[in-house]
Backbone atoms as SQL, in Angstrom:
CREATE TABLE atoms (id INTEGER PRIMARY KEY, chain TEXT, resi INTEGER, resn TEXT, atom TEXT, x REAL, y REAL, z REAL);
INSERT INTO atoms VALUES
  (1, 'A', 1, 'UNK', 'N', -9.725, 14.716, 2.532),
  (2, 'A', 1, 'UNK', 'CA', -9.964, 14.139, 1.217),
  (3, 'A', 1, 'UNK', 'C', -11.461, 13.884, 1.072),
  (4, 'A', 2, 'UNK', 'N', -12.068, 14.347, -0.023),
  (5, 'A', 2, 'UNK', 'CA', -13.499, 14.130, -0.197),
  (6, 'A', 2, 'UNK', 'C', -13.775, 12.670, -0.555),
  (7, 'A', 3, 'UNK', 'N', -15.033, 12.251, -0.421),
  (8, 'A', 3, 'UNK', 'CA', -15.386, 10.837, -0.596),
  (9, 'A', 3, 'UNK', 'C', -15.097, 10.336, -2.007),
  (10, 'A', 4, 'UNK', 'N', -15.244, 11.179, -3.005),
  (11, 'A', 4, 'UNK', 'CA', -14.971, 10.778, -4.384),
  (12, 'A', 4, 'UNK', 'C', -13.483, 10.509, -4.604),
  (13, 'A', 5, 'UNK', 'N', -12.626, 11.381, -4.074),
  (14, 'A', 5, 'UNK', 'CA', -11.179, 11.197, -4.194),
  (15, 'A', 5, 'UNK', 'C', -10.735, 9.958, -3.428),
  (16, 'A', 6, 'UNK', 'N', -11.285, 9.787, -2.234),
  (17, 'A', 6, 'UNK', 'CA', -10.948, 8.609, -1.425),
  (18, 'A', 6, 'UNK', 'C', -11.357, 7.336, -2.153),
  (19, 'A', 7, 'UNK', 'N', -12.556, 7.347, -2.733),
  (20, 'A', 7, 'UNK', 'CA', -13.063, 6.194, -3.475),
  (21, 'A', 7, 'UNK', 'C', -12.109, 5.838, -4.623),
  (22, 'A', 8, 'UNK', 'N', -11.699, 6.820, -5.399),
  (23, 'A', 8, 'UNK', 'CA', -10.786, 6.580, -6.523),
  (24, 'A', 8, 'UNK', 'C', -9.436, 6.058, -6.037),
  (25, 'A', 9, 'UNK', 'N', -8.935, 6.600, -4.919),
  (26, 'A', 9, 'UNK', 'CA', -7.672, 6.118, -4.361),
  (27, 'A', 9, 'UNK', 'C', -7.785, 4.657, -3.943),
  (28, 'A', 10, 'UNK', 'N', -8.909, 4.306, -3.311),
  (29, 'A', 10, 'UNK', 'CA', -9.128, 2.919, -2.902),
  (30, 'A', 10, 'UNK', 'C', -9.221, 1.992, -4.105),
  (31, 'A', 11, 'UNK', 'N', -9.916, 2.407, -5.158),
  (32, 'A', 11, 'UNK', 'CA', -9.996, 1.591, -6.375),
  (33, 'A', 11, 'UNK', 'C', -8.610, 1.347, -6.965),
  (34, 'A', 12, 'UNK', 'N', -7.796, 2.389, -7.033),
  (35, 'A', 12, 'UNK', 'CA', -6.442, 2.245, -7.567),
  (36, 'A', 12, 'UNK', 'C', -5.619, 1.290, -6.709),
  (37, 'A', 13, 'UNK', 'N', -5.721, 1.427, -5.400),
  (38, 'A', 13, 'UNK', 'CA', -4.974, 0.551, -4.493),
  (39, 'A', 13, 'UNK', 'C', -5.453, -0.889, -4.617),
  (40, 'A', 14, 'UNK', 'N', -6.755, -1.086, -4.776),
  (41, 'A', 14, 'UNK', 'CA', -7.286, -2.433, -4.971),
  (42, 'A', 14, 'UNK', 'C', -6.686, -3.062, -6.227),
  (43, 'A', 15, 'UNK', 'N', -6.734, -2.331, -7.319),
  (44, 'A', 15, 'UNK', 'CA', -6.209, -2.846, -8.593),
  (45, 'A', 15, 'UNK', 'C', -4.722, -3.160, -8.494),
  (46, 'A', 16, 'UNK', 'N', -3.996, -2.378, -7.733),
  (47, 'A', 16, 'UNK', 'CA', -2.547, -2.548, -7.637),
  (48, 'A', 16, 'UNK', 'C', -2.118, -3.640, -6.671),
  (49, 'A', 17, 'UNK', 'N', -2.931, -3.917, -5.632),
  (50, 'A', 17, 'UNK', 'CA', -2.416, -4.733, -4.539),
  (51, 'A', 17, 'UNK', 'C', -3.234, -5.954, -4.131),
  (52, 'A', 18, 'UNK', 'N', -4.443, -6.128, -4.646),
  (53, 'A', 18, 'UNK', 'CA', -5.280, -7.245, -4.185),
  (54, 'A', 18, 'UNK', 'C', -5.505, -8.291, -5.272),
  (55, 'A', 19, 'UNK', 'N', -5.409, -9.553, -4.873),
  (56, 'A', 19, 'UNK', 'CA', -5.884, -10.654, -5.699),
  (57, 'A', 19, 'UNK', 'C', -7.246, -11.033, -5.131),
  (58, 'A', 20, 'UNK', 'N', -8.264, -11.137, -5.982),
  (59, 'A', 20, 'UNK', 'CA', -9.615, -11.483, -5.541),
  (60, 'A', 20, 'UNK', 'C', -9.880, -12.950, -5.838),
  (61, 'A', 21, 'UNK', 'N', -10.307, -13.725, -4.824),
  (62, 'A', 21, 'UNK', 'CA', -10.563, -15.152, -5.047),
  (63, 'A', 21, 'UNK', 'C', -11.698, -15.370, -6.043),
  (64, 'A', 22, 'UNK', 'N', -11.589, -16.435, -6.818),
  (65, 'A', 22, 'UNK', 'CA', -12.611, -16.819, -7.798),
  (66, 'A', 22, 'UNK', 'C', -12.926, -15.684, -8.771),
  (67, 'A', 23, 'UNK', 'N', -11.938, -14.879, -9.096),
  (68, 'A', 23, 'UNK', 'CA', -12.112, -13.716, -9.952),
  (69, 'A', 23, 'UNK', 'C', -11.065, -13.757, -11.046),
  (70, 'A', 24, 'UNK', 'N', -11.494, -13.582, -12.276),
  (71, 'A', 24, 'UNK', 'CA', -10.556, -13.515, -13.386),
  (72, 'A', 24, 'UNK', 'C', -9.854, -12.163, -13.309),
  (73, 'A', 25, 'UNK', 'N', -8.626, -12.183, -12.810),
  (74, 'A', 25, 'UNK', 'CA', -7.918, -10.931, -12.543),
  (75, 'A', 25, 'UNK', 'C', -7.551, -10.172, -13.815),
  (76, 'A', 26, 'UNK', 'N', -7.445, -10.865, -14.945),
  (77, 'A', 26, 'UNK', 'CA', -7.147, -10.171, -16.200),
  (78, 'A', 26, 'UNK', 'C', -8.295, -9.239, -16.582),
  (79, 'A', 27, 'UNK', 'N', -9.491, -9.527, -16.077),
  (80, 'A', 27, 'UNK', 'CA', -10.661, -8.704, -16.374),
  (81, 'A', 27, 'UNK', 'C', -11.056, -7.789, -15.214),
  (82, 'A', 28, 'UNK', 'N', -10.378, -7.911, -14.079),
  (83, 'A', 28, 'UNK', 'CA', -10.765, -7.165, -12.877),
  (84, 'A', 28, 'UNK', 'C', -10.274, -5.747, -12.948),
  (85, 'A', 29, 'UNK', 'N', -11.036, -4.789, -12.534),
  (86, 'A', 29, 'UNK', 'CA', -12.489, -4.858, -12.662),
  (87, 'A', 29, 'UNK', 'C', -12.903, -4.309, -14.017),
  (88, 'A', 30, 'UNK', 'N', -13.865, -4.938, -14.613),
  (89, 'A', 30, 'UNK', 'CA', -14.369, -4.429, -15.896),
  (90, 'A', 30, 'UNK', 'C', -15.374, -3.302, -15.670),
  (91, 'A', 31, 'UNK', 'N', -15.807, -3.155, -14.431),
  (92, 'A', 31, 'UNK', 'CA', -16.651, -2.023, -14.050),
  (93, 'A', 31, 'UNK', 'C', -16.167, -1.551, -12.674),
  (94, 'A', 32, 'UNK', 'N', -16.800, -0.600, -12.108),
  (95, 'A', 32, 'UNK', 'CA', -16.396, -0.096, -10.795),
  (96, 'A', 32, 'UNK', 'C', -16.970, -1.001, -9.703),
  (97, 'A', 33, 'UNK', 'N', -16.125, -1.722, -8.993),
  (98, 'A', 33, 'UNK', 'CA', -16.629, -2.611, -7.936),
  (99, 'A', 33, 'UNK', 'C', -17.102, -1.813, -6.730),
  (100, 'A', 34, 'UNK', 'N', -17.978, -2.423, -5.961),
  (101, 'A', 34, 'UNK', 'CA', -18.397, -1.827, -4.691),
  (102, 'A', 34, 'UNK', 'C', -17.243, -1.932, -3.718),
  (103, 'A', 35, 'UNK', 'N', -17.054, -0.921, -2.926),
  (104, 'A', 35, 'UNK', 'CA', -16.046, -0.945, -1.869),
  (105, 'A', 35, 'UNK', 'C', -16.807, -0.901, -0.549),
  (106, 'A', 36, 'UNK', 'N', -16.914, -2.036, 0.111),
  (107, 'A', 36, 'UNK', 'CA', -17.679, -2.135, 1.349),
  (108, 'A', 36, 'UNK', 'C', -16.837, -1.612, 2.499),
  (109, 'A', 37, 'UNK', 'N', -17.433, -0.721, 3.259),
  (110, 'A', 37, 'UNK', 'CA', -16.722, -0.083, 4.370),
  (111, 'A', 37, 'UNK', 'C', -17.221, -0.554, 5.728),
  (112, 'A', 38, 'UNK', 'N', -18.513, -0.845, 5.825),
  (113, 'A', 38, 'UNK', 'CA', -19.077, -1.277, 7.094),
  (114, 'A', 38, 'UNK', 'C', -20.373, -2.037, 6.843),
  (115, 'A', 39, 'UNK', 'N', -20.951, -2.545, 7.925),
  (116, 'A', 39, 'UNK', 'CA', -22.198, -3.288, 7.805),
  (117, 'A', 39, 'UNK', 'C', -23.027, -3.100, 9.061),
  (118, 'A', 40, 'UNK', 'N', -24.338, -3.222, 8.884),
  (119, 'A', 40, 'UNK', 'CA', -25.279, -3.150, 9.995),
  (120, 'A', 40, 'UNK', 'C', -26.423, -4.097, 9.691),
  (121, 'A', 41, 'UNK', 'N', -26.701, -5.002, 10.617),
  (122, 'A', 41, 'UNK', 'CA', -27.790, -5.955, 10.415),
  (123, 'A', 41, 'UNK', 'C', -27.583, -6.771, 9.155),
  (124, 'A', 42, 'UNK', 'N', -28.523, -6.700, 8.236),
  (125, 'A', 42, 'UNK', 'CA', -28.424, -7.459, 6.988),
  (126, 'A', 42, 'UNK', 'C', -27.944, -6.607, 5.821),
  (127, 'A', 43, 'UNK', 'N', -27.404, -5.445, 6.119),
  (128, 'A', 43, 'UNK', 'CA', -26.964, -4.535, 5.056),
  (129, 'A', 43, 'UNK', 'C', -25.463, -4.306, 5.071),
  (130, 'A', 44, 'UNK', 'N', -24.896, -4.230, 3.871),
  (131, 'A', 44, 'UNK', 'CA', -23.527, -3.775, 3.667),
  (132, 'A', 44, 'UNK', 'C', -23.597, -2.318, 3.249),
  (133, 'A', 45, 'UNK', 'N', -22.618, -1.525, 3.666),
  (134, 'A', 45, 'UNK', 'CA', -22.609, -0.105, 3.339),
  (135, 'A', 45, 'UNK', 'C', -21.278, 0.203, 2.675),
  (136, 'A', 46, 'UNK', 'N', -21.352, 0.777, 1.473),
  (137, 'A', 46, 'UNK', 'CA', -20.111, 1.054, 0.749),
  (138, 'A', 46, 'UNK', 'C', -19.479, 2.364, 1.196),
  (139, 'A', 47, 'UNK', 'N', -18.298, 2.637, 0.645),
  (140, 'A', 47, 'UNK', 'CA', -17.536, 3.814, 1.048),
  (141, 'A', 47, 'UNK', 'C', -18.179, 5.126, 0.612),
  (142, 'A', 48, 'UNK', 'N', -19.204, 5.039, -0.224),
  (143, 'A', 48, 'UNK', 'CA', -19.934, 6.240, -0.642),
  (144, 'A', 48, 'UNK', 'C', -21.250, 6.400, 0.120),
  (145, 'A', 49, 'UNK', 'N', -21.522, 5.481, 1.072),
  (146, 'A', 49, 'UNK', 'CA', -22.710, 5.578, 1.906),
  (147, 'A', 49, 'UNK', 'C', -23.930, 4.842, 1.385),
  (148, 'A', 50, 'UNK', 'N', -23.809, 4.128, 0.263),
  (149, 'A', 50, 'UNK', 'CA', -24.935, 3.361, -0.277),
  (150, 'A', 50, 'UNK', 'C', -25.125, 2.068, 0.503),
  (151, 'A', 51, 'UNK', 'N', -26.389, 1.671, 0.689),
  (152, 'A', 51, 'UNK', 'CA', -26.737, 0.466, 1.441),
  (153, 'A', 51, 'UNK', 'C', -27.155, -0.643, 0.469),
  (154, 'A', 52, 'UNK', 'N', -26.743, -1.903, 0.795),
  (155, 'A', 52, 'UNK', 'CA', -27.076, -3.064, -0.034),
  (156, 'A', 52, 'UNK', 'C', -27.471, -4.218, 0.875),
  (157, 'A', 53, 'UNK', 'N', -28.478, -4.961, 0.493),
  (158, 'A', 53, 'UNK', 'CA', -28.841, -6.178, 1.206),
  (159, 'A', 53, 'UNK', 'C', -27.729, -7.191, 1.016),
  (160, 'A', 54, 'UNK', 'N', -27.205, -7.743, 2.095),
  (161, 'A', 54, 'UNK', 'CA', -26.131, -8.741, 2.006),
  (162, 'A', 54, 'UNK', 'C', -26.756, -10.087, 1.673),
  (163, 'A', 55, 'UNK', 'N', -27.053, -10.289, 0.405),
  (164, 'A', 55, 'UNK', 'CA', -27.749, -11.482, -0.056),
  (165, 'A', 55, 'UNK', 'C', -26.923, -12.744, -0.063),
  (166, 'A', 56, 'UNK', 'N', -25.622, -12.655, 0.130),
  (167, 'A', 56, 'UNK', 'CA', -24.802, -13.868, 0.181),
  (168, 'A', 56, 'UNK', 'C', -24.246, -14.114, 1.580),
  (169, 'A', 57, 'UNK', 'N', -24.735, -13.385, 2.564),
  (170, 'A', 57, 'UNK', 'CA', -24.290, -13.538, 3.951),
  (171, 'A', 57, 'UNK', 'C', -22.773, -13.555, 4.041),
  (172, 'A', 58, 'UNK', 'N', -22.141, -12.632, 3.323),
  (173, 'A', 58, 'UNK', 'CA', -20.684, -12.559, 3.272),
  (174, 'A', 58, 'UNK', 'C', -20.094, -13.935, 2.970),
  (175, 'A', 59, 'UNK', 'N', -20.631, -14.547, 1.943),
  (176, 'A', 59, 'UNK', 'CA', -20.243, -15.854, 1.425),
  (177, 'A', 59, 'UNK', 'C', -20.373, -16.938, 2.488),
  (178, 'A', 60, 'UNK', 'N', -21.539, -17.072, 3.040),
  (179, 'A', 60, 'UNK', 'CA', -21.974, -18.163, 3.907),
  (180, 'A', 60, 'UNK', 'C', -21.424, -18.117, 5.316),
  (181, 'A', 61, 'UNK', 'N', -20.644, -17.114, 5.658),
  (182, 'A', 61, 'UNK', 'CA', -20.009, -17.080, 6.977),
  (183, 'A', 61, 'UNK', 'C', -20.736, -16.189, 7.963),
  (184, 'A', 62, 'UNK', 'N', -21.786, -15.545, 7.538),
  (185, 'A', 62, 'UNK', 'CA', -22.413, -14.543, 8.394),
  (186, 'A', 62, 'UNK', 'C', -23.922, -14.610, 8.253),
  (187, 'A', 63, 'UNK', 'N', -24.486, -15.749, 8.601),
  (188, 'A', 63, 'UNK', 'CA', -25.915, -15.955, 8.370),
  (189, 'A', 63, 'UNK', 'C', -26.812, -15.212, 9.350),
  (190, 'A', 64, 'UNK', 'N', -26.245, -14.657, 10.405),
  (191, 'A', 64, 'UNK', 'CA', -27.051, -13.978, 11.414),
  (192, 'A', 64, 'UNK', 'C', -27.065, -12.466, 11.256),
  (193, 'A', 65, 'UNK', 'N', -26.394, -11.953, 10.247),
  (194, 'A', 65, 'UNK', 'CA', -26.332, -10.511, 10.054),
  (195, 'A', 65, 'UNK', 'C', -25.060, -9.926, 10.649),
  (196, 'A', 66, 'UNK', 'N', -24.877, -8.655, 10.436),
  (197, 'A', 66, 'UNK', 'CA', -23.671, -7.963, 10.869),
  (198, 'A', 66, 'UNK', 'C', -23.907, -7.205, 12.161),
  (199, 'A', 67, 'UNK', 'N', -22.888, -7.164, 12.979),
  (200, 'A', 67, 'UNK', 'CA', -22.877, -6.364, 14.202),
  (201, 'A', 67, 'UNK', 'C', -24.029, -6.707, 15.138),
  (202, 'A', 68, 'UNK', 'N', -24.304, -7.989, 15.290),
  (203, 'A', 68, 'UNK', 'CA', -25.298, -8.440, 16.264),
  (204, 'A', 68, 'UNK', 'C', -24.641, -8.379, 17.638),
  (205, 'A', 69, 'UNK', 'N', -25.220, -7.629, 18.548),
  (206, 'A', 69, 'UNK', 'CA', -24.587, -7.335, 19.840),
  (207, 'A', 69, 'UNK', 'C', -24.169, -8.593, 20.587),
  (208, 'A', 70, 'UNK', 'N', -25.038, -9.604, 20.645),
  (209, 'A', 70, 'UNK', 'CA', -24.708, -10.796, 21.423),
  (210, 'A', 70, 'UNK', 'C', -23.571, -11.600, 20.783),
  (211, 'A', 71, 'UNK', 'N', -23.511, -11.616, 19.453),
  (212, 'A', 71, 'UNK', 'CA', -22.423, -12.317, 18.768),
  (213, 'A', 71, 'UNK', 'C', -21.121, -11.532, 18.918),
  (214, 'A', 72, 'UNK', 'N', -21.177, -10.220, 18.705),
  (215, 'A', 72, 'UNK', 'CA', -19.983, -9.383, 18.874),
  (216, 'A', 72, 'UNK', 'C', -19.424, -9.506, 20.293),
  (217, 'A', 73, 'UNK', 'N', -20.303, -9.503, 21.293),
  (218, 'A', 73, 'UNK', 'CA', -19.875, -9.627, 22.686),
  (219, 'A', 73, 'UNK', 'C', -19.170, -10.970, 22.927),
  (220, 'A', 74, 'UNK', 'N', -19.738, -12.049, 22.405),
  (221, 'A', 74, 'UNK', 'CA', -19.128, -13.366, 22.584),
  (222, 'A', 74, 'UNK', 'C', -17.760, -13.437, 21.900),
  (223, 'A', 75, 'UNK', 'N', -17.646, -12.828, 20.726),
  (224, 'A', 75, 'UNK', 'CA', -16.355, -12.811, 20.014),
  (225, 'A', 75, 'UNK', 'C', -15.327, -12.031, 20.823),
  (226, 'A', 76, 'UNK', 'N', -15.707, -10.872, 21.334),
  (227, 'A', 76, 'UNK', 'CA', -14.763, -10.071, 22.139),
  (228, 'A', 76, 'UNK', 'C', -14.327, -10.825, 23.388),
  (229, 'A', 77, 'UNK', 'N', -15.275, -11.491, 24.056),
  (230, 'A', 77, 'UNK', 'CA', -14.926, -12.272, 25.243),
  (231, 'A', 77, 'UNK', 'C', -13.933, -13.376, 24.887),
  (232, 'A', 78, 'UNK', 'N', -14.152, -14.043, 23.755),
  (233, 'A', 78, 'UNK', 'CA', -13.231, -15.093, 23.347),
  (234, 'A', 78, 'UNK', 'C', -11.865, -14.513, 22.983),
  (235, 'A', 79, 'UNK', 'N', -11.844, -13.374, 22.299),
  (236, 'A', 79, 'UNK', 'CA', -10.569, -12.746, 21.936),
  (237, 'A', 79, 'UNK', 'C', -9.755, -12.357, 23.166),
  (238, 'A', 80, 'UNK', 'N', -10.428, -12.072, 24.280),
  (239, 'A', 80, 'UNK', 'CA', -9.705, -11.777, 25.511),
  (240, 'A', 80, 'UNK', 'C', -8.981, -13.001, 26.056),
  (241, 'A', 81, 'UNK', 'N', -9.391, -14.188, 25.611),
  (242, 'A', 81, 'UNK', 'CA', -8.734, -15.427, 26.045),
  (243, 'A', 81, 'UNK', 'C', -7.744, -15.908, 24.991),
  (244, 'A', 82, 'UNK', 'N', -8.236, -16.176, 23.779),
  (245, 'A', 82, 'UNK', 'CA', -7.379, -16.634, 22.672),
  (246, 'A', 82, 'UNK', 'C', -8.190, -16.503, 21.389),
  (247, 'A', 83, 'UNK', 'N', -7.552, -16.044, 20.313),
  (248, 'A', 83, 'UNK', 'CA', -8.266, -15.844, 19.049),
  (249, 'A', 83, 'UNK', 'C', -8.518, -17.171, 18.342),
  (250, 'A', 84, 'UNK', 'N', -7.508, -18.042, 18.318),
  (251, 'A', 84, 'UNK', 'CA', -7.654, -19.292, 17.577),
  (252, 'A', 84, 'UNK', 'C', -6.579, -20.260, 18.016),
  (253, 'A', 85, 'UNK', 'N', -6.952, -21.500, 18.098),
  (254, 'A', 85, 'UNK', 'CA', -5.975, -22.579, 18.237),
  (255, 'A', 85, 'UNK', 'C', -6.403, -23.694, 17.314),
  (256, 'A', 86, 'UNK', 'N', -5.468, -24.493, 16.905),
  (257, 'A', 86, 'UNK', 'CA', -5.763, -25.620, 16.043),
  (258, 'A', 86, 'UNK', 'C', -6.267, -26.804, 16.875),
  (259, 'A', 87, 'UNK', 'N', -6.894, -27.743, 16.219),
  (260, 'A', 87, 'UNK', 'CA', -7.251, -29.006, 16.873),
  (261, 'A', 87, 'UNK', 'C', -6.292, -30.123, 16.457),
  (262, 'A', 88, 'UNK', 'N', -5.193, -29.757, 15.819),
  (263, 'A', 88, 'UNK', 'CA', -4.167, -30.731, 15.417),
  (264, 'A', 88, 'UNK', 'C', -3.312, -31.079, 16.627),
  (265, 'A', 89, 'UNK', 'N', -3.712, -32.105, 17.369),
  (266, 'A', 89, 'UNK', 'CA', -2.968, -32.517, 18.554),
  (267, 'A', 89, 'UNK', 'C', -3.247, -31.679, 19.784),
  (268, 'A', 90, 'UNK', 'N', -4.155, -30.719, 19.680),
  (269, 'A', 90, 'UNK', 'CA', -4.568, -29.888, 20.811),
  (270, 'A', 90, 'UNK', 'C', -6.082, -29.910, 20.902),
  (271, 'A', 91, 'UNK', 'N', -6.608, -29.320, 21.947),
  (272, 'A', 91, 'UNK', 'CA', -8.037, -29.071, 22.037),
  (273, 'A', 91, 'UNK', 'C', -8.218, -27.737, 22.745),
  (274, 'A', 92, 'UNK', 'N', -9.455, -27.286, 22.860),
  (275, 'A', 92, 'UNK', 'CA', -9.702, -26.016, 23.540),
  (276, 'A', 92, 'UNK', 'C', -11.048, -26.065, 24.233),
  (277, 'A', 93, 'UNK', 'N', -11.187, -25.237, 25.229),
  (278, 'A', 93, 'UNK', 'CA', -12.436, -25.189, 25.999),
  (279, 'A', 93, 'UNK', 'C', -13.633, -24.885, 25.098),
  (280, 'A', 94, 'UNK', 'N', -13.593, -23.833, 24.254),
  (281, 'A', 94, 'UNK', 'CA', -14.767, -23.574, 23.409),
  (282, 'A', 94, 'UNK', 'C', -15.082, -24.722, 22.456),
  (283, 'A', 95, 'UNK', 'N', -14.071, -25.364, 21.895),
  (284, 'A', 95, 'UNK', 'CA', -14.315, -26.487, 20.977),
  (285, 'A', 95, 'UNK', 'C', -15.011, -27.634, 21.704),
  (286, 'A', 96, 'UNK', 'N', -14.573, -27.909, 22.912),
  (287, 'A', 96, 'UNK', 'CA', -15.170, -28.999, 23.703),
  (288, 'A', 96, 'UNK', 'C', -16.606, -28.646, 24.086),
  (289, 'A', 97, 'UNK', 'N', -16.803, -27.443, 24.598),
  (290, 'A', 97, 'UNK', 'CA', -18.136, -27.053, 25.060),
  (291, 'A', 97, 'UNK', 'C', -19.138, -26.986, 23.917),
  (292, 'A', 98, 'UNK', 'N', -18.721, -26.479, 22.758),
  (293, 'A', 98, 'UNK', 'CA', -19.625, -26.446, 21.612),
  (294, 'A', 98, 'UNK', 'C', -19.934, -27.858, 21.127),
  (295, 'A', 99, 'UNK', 'N', -18.944, -28.726, 21.091),
  (296, 'A', 99, 'UNK', 'CA', -19.177, -30.111, 20.673),
  (297, 'A', 99, 'UNK', 'C', -20.200, -30.791, 21.596),
  (298, 'A', 100, 'UNK', 'N', -20.048, -30.587, 22.897),
  (299, 'A', 100, 'UNK', 'CA', -21.013, -31.157, 23.843),
  (300, 'A', 100, 'UNK', 'C', -22.424, -30.647, 23.565),
  (301, 'A', 101, 'UNK', 'N', -22.550, -29.352, 23.335),
  (302, 'A', 101, 'UNK', 'CA', -23.869, -28.757, 23.085),
  (303, 'A', 101, 'UNK', 'C', -24.466, -29.283, 21.784),
  (304, 'A', 102, 'UNK', 'N', -23.646, -29.430, 20.755),
  (305, 'A', 102, 'UNK', 'CA', -24.151, -29.930, 19.468),
  (306, 'A', 102, 'UNK', 'C', -24.580, -31.387, 19.563),
  (307, 'A', 103, 'UNK', 'N', -23.813, -32.198, 20.281),
  (308, 'A', 103, 'UNK', 'CA', -24.167, -33.617, 20.445),
  (309, 'A', 103, 'UNK', 'C', -25.482, -33.752, 21.212),
  (310, 'A', 104, 'UNK', 'N', -25.720, -32.870, 22.179),
  (311, 'A', 104, 'UNK', 'CA', -26.979, -32.929, 22.950),
  (312, 'A', 104, 'UNK', 'C', -28.200, -32.711, 22.057),
  (313, 'A', 105, 'UNK', 'N', -28.078, -31.919, 20.986),
  (314, 'A', 105, 'UNK', 'CA', -29.235, -31.643, 20.132),
  (315, 'A', 105, 'UNK', 'C', -29.218, -32.454, 18.831),
  (316, 'A', 106, 'UNK', 'N', -28.170, -33.222, 18.611),
  (317, 'A', 106, 'UNK', 'CA', -28.064, -34.037, 17.397),
  (318, 'A', 106, 'UNK', 'C', -28.939, -35.286, 17.509),
  (319, 'A', 107, 'UNK', 'N', -29.314, -35.876, 16.376),
  (320, 'A', 107, 'UNK', 'CA', -30.071, -37.126, 16.410),
  (321, 'A', 107, 'UNK', 'C', -29.286, -38.215, 17.147),
  (322, 'A', 108, 'UNK', 'N', -30.014, -39.161, 17.749),
  (323, 'A', 108, 'UNK', 'CA', -29.347, -40.255, 18.471),
  (324, 'A', 108, 'UNK', 'C', -28.321, -40.963, 17.576),
  (325, 'A', 109, 'UNK', 'N', -27.205, -41.327, 18.181),
  (326, 'A', 109, 'UNK', 'CA', -26.159, -42.033, 17.457),
  (327, 'A', 109, 'UNK', 'C', -25.065, -41.117, 16.933),
  (328, 'A', 110, 'UNK', 'N', -25.353, -39.816, 16.811),
  (329, 'A', 110, 'UNK', 'CA', -24.314, -38.871, 16.394),
  (330, 'A', 110, 'UNK', 'C', -23.631, -38.350, 17.658),
  (331, 'A', 111, 'UNK', 'N', -22.388, -38.767, 17.852),
  (332, 'A', 111, 'UNK', 'CA', -21.731, -38.488, 19.121),
  (333, 'A', 111, 'UNK', 'C', -20.441, -37.678, 18.993),
  (334, 'A', 112, 'UNK', 'N', -20.048, -37.350, 17.767),
  (335, 'A', 112, 'UNK', 'CA', -18.815, -36.603, 17.574),
  (336, 'A', 112, 'UNK', 'C', -19.050, -35.439, 16.625),
  (337, 'A', 113, 'UNK', 'N', -18.219, -34.422, 16.766),
  (338, 'A', 113, 'UNK', 'CA', -18.316, -33.228, 15.950),
  (339, 'A', 113, 'UNK', 'C', -17.008, -33.053, 15.185),
  (340, 'A', 114, 'UNK', 'N', -17.107, -32.731, 13.898),
  (341, 'A', 114, 'UNK', 'CA', -15.937, -32.359, 13.103),
  (342, 'A', 114, 'UNK', 'C', -16.145, -30.930, 12.640),
  (343, 'A', 115, 'UNK', 'N', -15.253, -30.042, 13.032),
  (344, 'A', 115, 'UNK', 'CA', -15.360, -28.638, 12.638),
  (345, 'A', 115, 'UNK', 'C', -14.665, -28.424, 11.307),
  (346, 'A', 116, 'UNK', 'N', -15.303, -27.667, 10.440),
  (347, 'A', 116, 'UNK', 'CA', -14.672, -27.310, 9.169),
  (348, 'A', 116, 'UNK', 'C', -15.167, -25.931, 8.776),
  (349, 'A', 117, 'UNK', 'N', -14.537, -25.357, 7.766),
  (350, 'A', 117, 'UNK', 'CA', -14.998, -24.059, 7.318),
  (351, 'A', 117, 'UNK', 'C', -15.540, -24.156, 5.915);
């Protein structure tokens, strides 16, 4: 399938199957949206090969850029142990170790960490 046909198929599937957060779906899409396929460093790359500066850091969750080797490696190492656990009545080694590290660099008197997204 050529890239143009694939692009059109993806647009149709998006319109048929996805709800977009903070988006007026009655108007979605009023133009052709970008279809992001991959990322490198501070750039997003769409399914047609165009590059864009990721000016919103993937909505505040990716301030260090995409595919940073040291971050990817740490994520893979953690996934080999456990992807996620809650702190509702439980705790975890990474949560404890990160809290300790953050308290060490926090201003005096700040002794606890609350994680949120």
